[in-house]
C-alpha positions in Angstrom: -10.8 -12.5 18.4 -11.7 -8.9 18.1 -14.8 -7.0 19.8 -15.9 -4.0 17.8 -18.7 -0.7 18.4 -20.0 2.0 17.0 -20.0 3.4 20.6 -17.5 4.5 22.8 -18.2 2.4 25.4 -18.8 -0.4 23.7 -22.0 -1.1 24.2 -23.6 -3.8 21.6 -20.1 -5.3 20.7 -20.2 -7.3 18.1 -16.7 -10.0 18.4 -15.1 -11.7 15.3 -12.6 -14.4 15.6 -9.4 -14.7 13.5 -9.6 -18.2 10.7 -11.6 -19.4 8.0 -13.0 -22.7 7.4 -14.5 -23.5 9.9 -11.4 -24.0 12.0 -10.3 -20.4 14.5 -6.6 -19.4 14.1 -4.2 -21.2 16.9 -0.9 -19.4 16.4 1.0 -17.8 19.2 2.0 -14.6 17.0 -0.4 -14.0 14.7 -3.8 -13.6 13.7 -6.2 -12.3 11.2 -9.5 -10.7 12.0 -11.7 -9.8 9.2 -14.6 -7.4 9.7 -17.1 -7.4 7.3 -20.6 -5.0 6.7 -19.2 -1.6 8.5 -20.8 1.2 7.7 -18.7 3.6 5.4 -17.4 7.3 6.6 -18.3 5.5 10.0 -16.0 5.3 13.0 -15.4 2.3 15.0 -14.6 1.2 18.6 -12.6 -2.1 19.5 -10.7 -4.1 21.9 -8.9 -7.3 21.1 -8.1 -10.2 23.4 -7.4 -14.2 22.9 -7.6 -17.9 24.2 -5.0 -19.3 26.1 -4.8 -22.5 25.2 -2.8 -25.2 25.8 -2.2 -27.9 22.9 0.1 -30.7 22.1 -1.7 -32.6 19.7 -4.6 -32.6 17.9 -6.5 -35.4 19.9 -4.6 -33.5 23.5 -5.7 -29.6 23.6 -7.6 -27.6 26.7 -9.1 -23.5 26.5 -6.9 -22.4 30.1 -9.2 -18.9 29.4 -9.0 -16.0 28.0 -7.7 -12.6 28.3 -8.8 -9.3 26.8 -6.4 -5.7 26.2 -8.2 -3.3 28.3 -7.2 -0.8 25.9 -10.0 0.5 23.7 -8.4 1.8 20.1 -11.1 3.0 18.0 -10.7 3.3 13.6 -12.3 5.5 11.2 -13.7 3.9 7.4 -13.0 5.5 4.2 -16.0 6.2 2.3 -17.3 9.2 0.2 -19.2 11.4 2.7 -16.5 12.6 4.1 -12.7 14.3 3.2 -9.9 13.4 5.2 -5.8 12.8 5.0 -3.8 10.2 3.0 -0.1 10.4 3.3 1.7 7.8 1.6 6.1 6.7 2.6 8.2 4.2 0.5 11.2 2.8 -0.2 12.0 1.9 4.0 14.0 -1.0 3.0 14.1 -2.6 6.2 15.7 0.7 7.6 14.4 0.9 11.4 16.0 4.6 11.4 14.7 5.9 8.1 11.3 4.5 9.4 11.8 6.8 12.9 11.6 9.9 11.1 8.4 8.9 8.8 6.2 7.2 10.9 6.7 10.2 13.6 6.2 12.6 10.6 2.5 10.0 10.4 1.9 10.7 14.3 2.1 14.7 13.6 0.0 14.5 10.5 -2.6 11.6 11.7 -3.8 11.1 8.5 -7.2 9.3 7.8 -4.9 6.4 5.3 -2.0 5.5 5.4 -0.6 4.4 1.7 2.5 2.5 2.0 3.9 2.5 -1.5 6.4 -0.3 -1.3 9.6 -1.7 -1.0 9.3 -2.3 2.7 12.4 -4.8 2.9 14.4 -5.8 0.9 14.0 -9.4 0.2 12.1 -11.8 3.3 13.0 -15.3 3.2 11.3 -16.0 6.6 8.1 -15.0 8.2 9.6 -14.2 11.5 11.6 -11.6 9.0 8.3 -10.6 7.6 6.6 -10.0 11.3 9.4 -7.8 12.3 8.9 -5.3 9.7 5.0 -4.9 9.6 4.2 -5.4 13.1 6.9 -4.8 14.7 7.8 -1.7 12.6 9.3 0.4 15.4 10.1 0.2 18.9 9.3 4.0 19.5 5.9 3.7 17.0 4.1 0.2 18.0 0.6 0.9 17.2 1.7 2.8 14.0 -1.1 1.1 12.5 -3.7 0.7 15.2 -5.8 3.4 14.9 -4.6 4.7 10.9 -6.3 1.9 8.1 -2.6 1.3 6.2 -3.0 -0.1 2.6 -0.2 -1.5 1.3 1.2 -1.6 -2.6 3.8 -4.1 -3.7 7.3 -2.5 -4.9 9.4 -5.1 -6.6 11.6 -6.1 -3.4 8.9 -6.7 -1.8 8.4 -9.8 -4.2 11.1 -11.3 -3.4 12.5 -14.0 -1.1 10.4 -17.5 -0.6 8.2 -15.8 2.1 6.9 -13.3 -0.4 4.6 -16.3 -2.0 3.5 -16.2 1.3 2.8 -12.9 2.7 -1.1 -13.1 2.0 -0.5 -14.3 6.1 0.5 -11.4 7.3 -0.9 -9.0 5.3 -4.6 -9.7 4.7 -5.5 -9.9 0.8 -8.6 -8.3 0.0 -11.4 -10.2 0.4 -12.6 -12.6 -1.8 -15.8 -11.4 -2.1 -13.8 -8.8 -3.9 -11.7 -10.4 -6.4 -13.8 -13.3 -8.2 -13.0 -14.8 -10.7 -10.5 -13.8 -13.3 -9.2 -11.4 -10.1 -9.1 -13.6 -7.6 -5.1 -13.7 -7.1 -5.6 -9.5 -7.7 -5.3 -9.5 -3.7 -3.0 -6.0 -3.6 -5.3 -3.7 -5.7 -7.7 -1.5 -4.4 -10.5 1.4 -5.1 -10.6 3.0 -1.5 -13.4 6.4 -1.2 -12.8 9.0 1.2 -14.5 12.2 0.2 -14.1 13.8 -3.6 -11.0 11.5 -3.7 -10.3 7.7 -4.9 -7.8 5.8 -4.1 -6.4 3.1 -6.5 -3.6 0.7 -5.3 -1.7 -0.8 -8.9 0.9 -3.7 -8.7 4.0 -2.4 -10.9 5.2 -5.8 -10.3 8.8 -6.9 -10.8 11.3 -4.0 -12.2 13.3 -7.3 -13.4 11.6 -9.3 -17.0 10.2 -12.8 -16.5 12.8 -13.8 -19.3 15.5 -12.4 -17.2 18.1 -15.5 -16.6 18.8 -13.9 -12.8 15.8 -15.3 -11.7 15.3 -18.2 -13.1 11.6 -18.2 -15.2 9.9 -18.2 -11.7 8.6 -14.6 -12.5 5.0 -14.3 -14.6 4.8 -10.8 -15.0 3.5 -10.0 -17.8 0.0 -11.7 -17.8 -0.3 -10.2 -14.4 0.0 -6.7 -15.3 -2.3 -7.4 -18.2 -4.8 -9.4 -16.0 -4.9 -5.9 -13.4 -5.8 -3.8 -16.7 -8.4 -5.7 -16.8 -9.9 -4.9 -13.9 -8.8 -1.0 -14.0 -11.0 -0.7 -16.2 -13.2 -2.1 -14.8 -12.6 -0.7 -11.8 -12.8 2.8 -12.6 -16.6 2.2 -14.0 -18.0 1.6 -9.8 -19.3 4.7 -7.8 -16.5 4.3 -5.8 -14.3 6.0 -8.9 -16.5 7.4 -11.6 -18.0 9.5 -8.8 -14.9 11.0 -7.4 -13.8 14.5 -8.5 -10.3 13.3 -7.9 -8.8 9.8 -8.9 -5.1 9.0 -7.8 -3.2 5.9 -8.4 -1.0 4.9 -6.0 1.6 2.2 -7.9 5.7 1.6 -6.0 7.9 1.6 -10.1 6.9 5.0 -12.2 4.9 4.9 -15.2 7.2 8.4 -16.9 10.5 9.1 -16.6 11.8 11.4 -19.3 15.6 10.7 -19.5 16.7 9.3 -22.3 18.9 6.8 -20.1 16.0 5.4 -17.5 15.3 1.9 -18.6 11.9 1.5 -19.3 11.6 -1.9 -17.9 10.9 -3.8 -21.8 14.4 -4.8 -23.0 14.1 -8.1 -23.5 15.2 -10.8 -23.0 17.6 -9.9 -19.7 16.6 -5.7 -19.0 20.3 -5.4 -20.7 21.1 -3.0 -23.9 23.8 -0.2 -24.7 22.4 3.3 -23.6 20.6 2.2 -20.7 21.9 3.6 -17.6 20.2 0.2 -15.0 20.4 -3.2 -16.4 16.5 -3.1 -14.1 13.8 -1.0 -14.5 13.9 2.7 -13.7 10.5 3.1 -15.0 7.9 1.0 -16.7 7.0 1.7 -19.7 4.6 -1.7 -20.1 2.4 -0.5 -17.0 2.4 2.7 -18.8 1.0 1.5 -22.1 -1.1 -1.1 -20.7 -2.8 1.3 -17.7 -2.2 4.9 -19.1 -5.6 4.9 -22.1 -7.8 3.6 -19.1 -6.2 7.1 -16.8 -6.9 9.1 -19.0 -10.6 7.5 -20.6 -11.2 7.7 -16.4 -10.1 11.3 -15.5 -7.1 9.8 -12.9 -5.1 13.4 -12.2 -2.3 11.8 -10.5 0.0 8.8 -10.0 2.1 8.3 -6.4 5.2 5.9 -7.3 8.3 5.8 -6.2 11.6 3.5 -6.8 13.9 5.7 -7.8 15.0 6.8 -4.2 14.7 10.4 -5.9 11.5 12.8 -5.4 10.7 13.9 -8.4 7.2 16.0 -9.9 6.3 15.6 -14.2 3.9 17.9 -14.5 0.8 17.0 -16.8 1.1 17.3 -20.8 -1.4 16.9 -23.4 -0.1 13.3 -24.0 0.0 12.0 -20.9 -2.8 14.3 -18.6 -2.0 13.1 -15.4 0.4 14.0 -13.4 3.6 12.0 -11.1 5.1 12.3 -8.2 7.9 10.2 -7.3 8.6 9.6 -4.2 11.8 10.1 -2.0 14.2 7.8 -0.7 16.3 6.0 2.6 19.5 8.6 2.7 20.1 9.5 5.5 22.7 11.8 4.2 22.1 15.5 4.2 23.9 16.7 1.2 22.0 13.7 -0.4 19.4 14.3 -2.4 17.6 10.9 -1.5 15.7 12.1 1.5 12.5 10.1 2.7 9.3 11.3 1.9 6.0 11.9 3.6 3.8 12.6 0.9 0.2 14.5 2.0 -2.9 14.4 0.3 -6.2 16.2 1.0 -9.1 18.9 -0.2 -9.5 21.6 0.5 -12.1 24.0 -0.4 -12.8 22.0 -3.2 -8.9 21.3 -4.8 -7.0 18.6 -4.2 -3.9 20.0 -2.2 -0.2 17.6 -2.2 2.7 18.7 0.3 5.7 16.6 -0.5 7.3 16.4 3.0 11.3 16.0 3.4 11.9 14.2 6.3 15.7 14.2 6.9 15.8 18.3 6.8 12.8 18.8 8.3 11.5 20.7 5.2 8.6 21.3 2.4 10.4 19.9 -0.8 7.3 20.4 -2.8 3.1 21.8 -3.0 0.8 21.1 -5.9 -3.1 22.4 -6.1 -4.9 20.0 -8.6 -8.1 21.1 -9.8 -11.3 19.6 -10.7 -12.2 20.6 -14.2 
């Protein structure tokens, strides 16, 4: 359980429990506690605790008393009332050395929100492995998300493995009340408002077609992407997006690539054809065709993507009015160009400013400014 309050002395604290359907969670490693009704752009303080349960079976159990962590932590909710800073990391691929660099930089920036833009893992077969990646992320940064809201976007590798189908046991999906009806399965899509910026999360899915024999017919990404387009059409009309000066989309696989040999991800039936440099999607033409027109109508200025392990900036054009930034990779060789990046965004003097940090070489790889029209 957790106790939270709008006061640092924890006065009038409210206790919230893990579990649901009338059952509290009984687990010695993991508990989800969903807090609802929090005010936007507000600061809260919290502490965590648990009951020690001796459990032999459903008729032999005993409460041995409570234990509470004395440390009081705090976090701030996002909202339209206050500008802040977002940071983006991507393609960490279960690399502790890369995560150490990235999380060290995050610790110095102290962002209002952190977006993990996919490929946290390579393949996730077990719950133990997932816990090691997301909860025991790095011994040098044991509380990297204890006071910073974390928004997670699926990468194609995060969708692979037996436990990938149960990841909501570890990374809570968006509140069911926010995704009812047709969009119930879209638990990873999000809209969050941070001052003048609307943050929009999209899931590009796998980098191979559903018809690719490598995946034995167990994926259904085509309809998943189409459903997201219908969700997006509604999401951009909500006040959180419609009234924002700046609209930034996060997705793992890029939605544009000017290179003729870059595989667009729609080469049926098995992702291969002469002239393309890979047998998987380097970018997602299907998602671009589905979502791009909605971006244009809604006034999206920037897409932040990942997947290619090379930092790149694609300036907007008349045909594609939104810019695209592709984050770096997980390379640790300073002679190569696949260095890891932290992408930092904030509004200053009314303008959205983006700084791309090359954390391997401790330098700024790029800076970009977007002005509200």
